[in-house]
C-alpha distance (Angstrom), angle and dihedral (degrees) to the residues before:
residue distance angle dihedral
X1 . . .
X2 3.73 . .
X3 3.73 125.4 .
X4 3.80 91.3 -112.5
X5 3.80 91.7 55.3
X6 3.80 91.1 49.9
X7 3.79 90.8 50.6
X8 3.77 91.1 48.3
X9 3.81 91.6 51.0
X10 3.83 92.5 49.3
X11 3.79 88.9 49.0
X12 3.81 90.8 50.3
X13 3.83 90.6 48.0
X14 3.81 91.6 51.1
X15 3.80 90.8 46.7
X16 3.83 91.7 49.5
X17 3.81 91.1 49.3
X18 3.81 91.1 49.2
X19 3.78 92.8 49.0
X20 3.82 93.7 46.5
X21 3.80 94.6 52.7
X22 3.78 114.7 92.5
X23 3.78 123.7 -152.6
X24 3.82 91.7 -103.7
X25 3.82 90.9 50.8
X26 3.81 91.0 51.1
X27 3.80 90.0 47.9
X28 3.83 92.5 50.4
X29 3.81 91.5 47.1
X30 3.80 92.3 50.3
X31 3.84 92.0 47.8
X32 3.81 90.6 48.3
X33 3.81 90.8 48.5
X34 3.80 91.5 48.8
X35 3.80 91.5 49.9
X36 3.80 91.2 49.1
X37 3.81 91.0 50.5
X38 3.81 90.1 49.0
X39 3.82 90.8 54.1
X40 3.81 91.2 47.7
X41 3.81 89.5 47.9
X42 3.83 90.7 52.5
X43 3.80 88.2 55.9
X44 3.81 87.7 64.7
X45 3.82 87.7 72.9
X46 3.80 105.4 93.2
X47 3.83 95.2 -141.2
X48 3.81 92.2 49.2
X49 3.79 91.5 47.1
X50 3.83 91.4 49.7
X51 3.81 90.9 48.2
X52 3.81 92.8 50.6
X53 3.79 92.3 46.9
X54 3.81 91.1 48.2
X55 3.80 89.9 49.6
X56 3.79 91.4 51.5
X57 3.83 90.6 49.3
X58 3.82 91.7 49.4
X59 3.81 91.7 47.7
X60 3.79 89.5 51.9
X61 3.82 91.7 49.7
X62 3.80 91.6 47.0
X63 3.80 90.8 49.4
X64 3.81 92.6 50.6
X65 3.81 93.4 49.4
X66 3.81 95.0 43.0
X67 3.80 91.8 -116.4
X68 3.79 91.3 120.5
X69 3.81 90.4 63.3
X70 3.81 89.5 47.7
X71 3.80 90.7 50.1
X72 3.78 93.0 52.1
X73 3.82 91.6 43.9
X74 3.81 88.8 53.3
X75 3.79 91.9 48.7
X76 3.81 90.2 49.5
X77 3.81 90.3 48.9
X78 3.80 92.4 50.4
X79 3.78 91.0 47.0
X80 3.79 91.1 50.0
X81 3.80 91.6 49.0
X82 3.79 91.1 48.9
X83 3.78 91.3 48.3
X84 3.80 91.7 48.1
X85 3.79 94.3 53.1
X86 3.75 112.4 97.2
X87 3.78 126.3 -159.5
X88 3.80 90.9 -106.5
X89 3.82 91.1 52.9
X90 3.79 91.6 52.0
X91 3.80 90.0 45.8
X92 3.82 90.9 52.3
X93 3.82 91.9 47.8
X94 3.80 91.8 52.7
X95 3.80 90.6 44.5
X96 3.81 89.9 52.4
X97 3.81 91.9 47.5
X98 3.80 90.7 49.0
X99 3.82 91.1 49.2
X100 3.82 91.5 49.4
X101 3.79 91.8 48.8
X102 3.79 93.5 49.2
X103 3.82 91.0 46.5
X104 3.78 98.4 45.2
X105 3.78 103.6 28.3
X106 3.77 100.5 71.6
X107 3.78 135.6 103.8
X108 3.82 95.2 -106.7
X109 3.83 93.1 55.7
X110 3.79 91.2 46.0
X111 3.80 91.3 51.0
X112 3.81 91.6 46.5
X113 3.82 91.4 51.2
X114 3.80 90.9 46.9
X115 3.82 91.8 49.8
X116 3.81 92.0 47.2
X117 3.80 91.1 51.0
X118 3.81 92.4 48.6
X119 3.83 91.6 46.9
X120 3.81 91.2 52.0
X121 3.80 92.1 48.4
X122 3.81 92.2 48.6
X123 3.81 92.1 46.3
X124 3.78 90.6 49.9
X125 3.80 91.6 49.6
X126 3.81 91.2 47.9
X127 3.80 93.5 50.2
X128 3.81 91.1 46.4
X129 3.81 90.7 51.2
X130 3.81 93.5 49.2
X131 3.78 93.7 49.7
X132 3.77 126.8 -145.5
X133 3.80 116.3 -32.6
X134 3.78 117.8 -114.0
X135 3.80 88.8 -112.4
X136 3.74 131.5 -145.4
X137 3.78 134.1 98.9
X138 3.80 95.7 -72.1
X139 3.81 91.5 54.7
X140 3.81 90.0 51.7
X141 3.81 92.0 48.3
X142 3.81 91.7 49.4
X143 3.82 88.9 50.3
X144 3.82 89.6 51.7
X145 3.82 89.3 56.5
X146 3.80 91.9 64.1
X147 3.84 112.8 99.4
X148 3.83 92.3 -137.5
X149 3.83 90.6 55.3
X150 3.78 91.1 50.3
X151 3.80 90.4 46.7
X152 3.84 92.0 49.9
X153 3.83 91.3 48.6
X154 3.81 90.1 47.0
X155 3.83 89.9 50.5
X156 3.82 92.8 49.0
X157 3.82 91.5 47.9
X158 3.82 92.4 48.8
X159 3.83 90.4 46.8
X160 3.81 92.0 50.2
X161 3.82 92.2 48.1
X162 3.82 92.8 48.9
X163 3.79 91.1 47.0
X164 3.80 90.8 50.2
X165 3.81 93.3 48.2
X166 3.82 90.9 49.4
X167 3.79 92.7 47.2
X168 3.80 95.3 45.2
X169 3.80 90.8 40.4
X170 3.82 91.8 55.0
X171 3.81 94.7 50.0
X172 3.82 95.0 49.9
């Protein structure tokens, strides 16, 4: 093929491309080209360039370790969970949270928690001061003879019975 034929074919190709492009296609191509040049221009900023290079390095590391797959699996899981939530489910969750806050966030519950903490600390200090019991069945029987032991056992039994009746009473 001669050089003149090759030039004629290139000219015909350019002419066919020009004739086939519509005004909207030319507009889209020029907008796309301008956007691409804007991105390339932003890479001239040293901080932006460093950030993009760091991102590429991190993506490579994540790909090698398999963390990239985990990341995308997690994103898909979160998206699925968000898509699965209905308005009524969200409403019930907020209602439950509000109920828990109103039940637990009051002065009586705070005082009860404070008293329980202090009682545990005092009991721990008392046991530490007394030292380890001598052990054995006779030591346990002598401890059961003390009125405060009997009172504590009676309290725990009454508490357990009341808790059971409230729990069983609520489910029936």
